[in-house]
C-alpha positions as CSV (number, residue, x, y, z in Angstrom):
1,X,91.0,54.7,170.9
2,X,93.9,53.5,173.1
3,X,95.7,52.0,170.1
4,X,95.4,55.4,168.3
5,X,96.9,57.2,171.3
6,X,99.8,54.8,171.5
7,X,100.4,54.9,167.8
8,X,100.7,58.7,167.8
9,X,102.9,58.8,170.8
10,X,105.2,56.1,169.4
11,X,105.5,57.8,166.0
12,X,106.0,61.2,167.4
13,X,108.8,60.0,169.7
14,X,110.4,57.9,167.0
15,X,110.3,60.0,163.8
16,X,110.8,63.6,162.7
17,X,107.1,64.5,162.8
18,X,105.2,67.5,164.0
19,X,101.8,67.3,165.8
20,X,100.2,68.7,162.6
21,X,101.9,66.0,160.5
22,X,100.3,63.4,162.7
23,X,96.9,65.2,162.6
24,X,97.0,65.0,158.8
25,X,98.2,61.3,158.8
26,X,95.4,60.4,161.1
27,X,92.9,62.3,158.8
28,X,94.1,60.2,155.9
29,X,93.1,57.1,157.9
30,X,89.7,58.5,158.7
31,X,90.5,59.4,162.3
32,X,89.8,63.0,163.3
33,X,92.1,64.2,166.1
34,X,93.4,67.7,166.7
35,X,97.1,68.3,166.9
36,X,96.7,69.8,170.4
37,X,95.1,66.5,171.6
38,X,98.1,64.6,170.3
39,X,100.3,67.0,172.2
40,X,98.5,66.1,175.4
41,X,98.8,62.4,174.7
42,X,102.6,62.7,174.3
43,X,103.0,64.7,177.5
44,X,101.0,62.1,179.4
45,X,102.2,58.8,177.9
46,X,105.8,59.5,176.8
47,X,107.1,59.4,180.5
48,X,105.1,56.2,181.0
49,X,106.8,54.6,178.1
50,X,110.2,55.5,179.5
51,X,109.1,54.1,182.9
52,X,107.8,50.8,181.5
53,X,110.8,49.9,179.4
54,X,113.4,50.4,182.2
55,X,113.0,46.9,183.8
56,X,113.5,45.3,180.3
57,X,116.9,47.0,179.4
58,X,120.1,45.2,179.0
59,X,122.9,46.0,181.5
60,X,125.3,48.7,180.2
61,X,129.0,48.6,180.7
62,X,131.3,50.5,183.1
63,X,132.9,52.9,180.5
64,X,130.8,56.0,180.2
65,X,130.8,58.8,177.6
66,X,129.2,62.0,178.7
67,X,128.4,65.2,176.9
68,X,125.9,68.1,176.6
69,X,124.1,69.3,173.6
70,X,121.6,72.2,173.2
71,X,117.8,72.4,173.3
72,X,115.6,75.4,173.1
73,X,113.2,76.1,176.0
74,X,111.0,79.2,176.1
75,X,113.0,80.5,173.1
76,X,116.3,80.2,174.9
77,X,119.1,77.7,174.4
78,X,119.5,75.4,177.4
79,X,121.5,72.2,178.0
80,X,120.7,68.5,177.5
81,X,123.1,66.2,179.3
82,X,123.4,62.7,177.8
83,X,125.5,59.7,178.4
84,X,126.2,56.4,176.6
85,X,128.5,53.5,177.3
86,X,131.6,52.6,175.2
87,X,129.3,50.5,172.9
88,X,126.9,53.4,172.3
89,X,124.1,52.2,174.6
90,X,122.2,55.0,176.1
91,X,122.6,55.5,179.9
92,X,120.3,58.4,180.6
93,X,119.6,62.1,179.8
94,X,118.8,65.3,181.7
95,X,117.7,68.8,180.5
96,X,119.4,71.5,182.6
97,X,119.3,75.3,182.8
98,X,123.0,75.4,183.8
99,X,126.2,73.8,182.7
100,X,128.2,73.6,185.9
101,X,129.6,71.2,188.5
102,X,126.3,70.9,190.4
103,X,124.3,70.2,187.2
104,X,126.9,67.6,186.1
105,X,126.8,65.9,189.5
106,X,123.0,65.9,189.5
107,X,123.1,64.2,186.1
108,X,125.6,61.5,187.2
109,X,123.4,60.8,190.3
110,X,120.4,60.3,188.0
111,X,122.4,57.9,185.7
112,X,123.6,55.8,188.7
113,X,120.0,55.3,189.8
114,X,119.2,53.5,186.6
115,X,118.3,49.8,186.7
116,X,120.4,49.1,183.7
117,X,123.6,51.0,184.7
118,X,126.6,50.1,186.8
119,X,129.1,52.2,188.8
120,X,131.6,53.5,186.2
121,X,135.2,52.4,186.0
122,X,135.9,55.4,183.8
123,X,133.9,58.5,182.7
124,X,135.0,60.1,179.5
125,X,134.1,63.8,179.0
126,X,135.2,66.8,177.0
127,X,137.4,69.7,178.4
128,X,134.5,71.3,180.2
129,X,135.9,72.4,183.6
130,X,132.6,71.5,185.4
131,X,133.2,67.8,185.1
132,X,136.2,67.5,187.5
133,X,134.3,69.6,190.0
134,X,131.3,67.2,189.7
135,X,133.5,64.0,190.1
136,X,135.2,65.4,193.1
137,X,131.9,66.2,194.7
138,X,130.6,62.7,194.0
139,X,133.7,61.0,195.4
140,X,133.5,63.1,198.6
141,X,129.9,62.0,199.2
142,X,130.9,58.4,198.2
143,X,128.4,58.3,195.4
144,X,131.1,56.8,193.2
145,X,134.4,55.1,194.3
146,X,137.7,56.8,194.6
147,X,139.1,54.6,191.8
148,X,136.6,55.9,189.2
149,X,138.7,57.6,186.5
150,X,137.7,60.9,184.8
151,X,139.2,61.0,181.3
152,X,138.9,64.3,179.4
153,X,139.2,63.6,175.7
154,X,137.2,65.3,172.9
155,X,138.2,62.5,170.4
156,X,137.0,59.6,172.6
157,X,133.6,61.3,173.1
158,X,132.7,61.2,169.4
159,X,130.4,58.2,170.1
160,X,128.1,60.3,172.3
161,X,128.2,63.3,170.0
162,X,127.1,61.1,167.1
163,X,124.3,59.8,169.3
164,X,123.1,63.3,169.9
165,X,122.2,63.6,166.2
166,X,119.4,61.1,166.4
167,X,117.7,63.0,169.2
168,X,118.3,66.4,167.6
169,X,116.8,65.2,164.3
170,X,113.6,64.2,166.1
171,X,113.5,67.4,168.2
172,X,114.1,69.8,165.3
173,X,110.5,69.9,164.0
174,X,109.3,70.8,167.5
175,X,111.0,74.2,167.3
176,X,111.7,74.2,171.0
177,X,109.8,73.4,174.2
178,X,107.5,75.7,176.2
179,X,108.8,74.7,179.6
180,X,111.3,72.4,181.3
181,X,108.5,70.1,182.3
182,X,107.4,69.8,178.7
183,X,111.0,69.1,177.6
184,X,111.5,66.4,180.3
185,X,108.3,64.6,179.5
186,X,108.7,64.7,175.7
187,X,112.4,63.8,175.8
188,X,111.7,60.8,178.0
189,X,109.6,59.3,175.2
190,X,112.1,60.2,172.5
191,X,115.0,58.7,174.5
192,X,112.9,55.6,175.2
193,X,112.2,55.1,171.6
194,X,115.9,55.6,170.8
195,X,116.9,53.0,173.4
196,X,114.4,50.5,171.8
197,X,115.7,51.3,168.3
198,X,119.3,50.7,169.4
199,X,118.4,47.2,170.5
200,X,118.9,47.7,174.3
201,X,115.7,45.9,175.2
202,X,116.3,42.2,176.2
203,X,115.2,39.9,173.4
204,X,114.6,42.6,170.8
205,X,117.2,43.0,168.1
206,X,118.4,46.3,166.7
207,X,116.7,47.2,163.5
208,X,113.7,44.8,164.1
209,X,111.0,47.5,163.9
210,X,108.2,45.0,163.9
211,X,109.3,43.3,167.1
212,X,110.0,46.7,168.7
213,X,106.4,47.9,167.9
214,X,105.0,44.7,169.3
215,X,107.1,45.0,172.5
216,X,105.6,48.5,173.1
217,X,102.1,47.1,172.4
218,X,102.7,44.4,175.0
219,X,103.9,47.0,177.6
220,X,100.6,48.8,177.3
221,X,98.4,45.7,176.7
222,X,97.0,47.0,173.4
223,X,97.8,46.7,169.7
224,X,98.9,49.8,167.8
């Protein structure tokens, strides 16, 4: 049973599948599991996947690209902050009810706590007026250095906007989240699988899906 749980969590967070899709796919393999059960598995184990991969991630660089996209929570459009480095490596993510200076500062603090991130030399953002407010706040509290540059450029942020598409493609069949907690837990697994797919895990090459699957199996001590 553990291997079935891990397989469903991995597939749900990696591909554009609904819980009912997975229920049918399991039925074809002679495994009876209700879609609501798969939902519970994802909410329980997706955050654990995110937690377990963190120590294995390659160090990202000091040039950040930050942007927000939209996700639906309780039928309303909310914000998903995301950041990558200049090579497209994922730094972190954060769902937020608001899109203001405090929210942006909270997101940057979260990124800086990552085991695979470094204090940025430059942070590239769009023209959103909340970002200068956030950076000033972080500099005042000495969370980042005075020399960190904020660069507002829509063109240079294309790399993170392109990266949003992978996440949005997987989220789309879900038709929104029921709560912020559900969004956070589910997205943690989706982002983790995206990080693995991008080749950010030490010793695992981008595009090597077999090695990526075996890496996840090793993390949980089971074969999926």
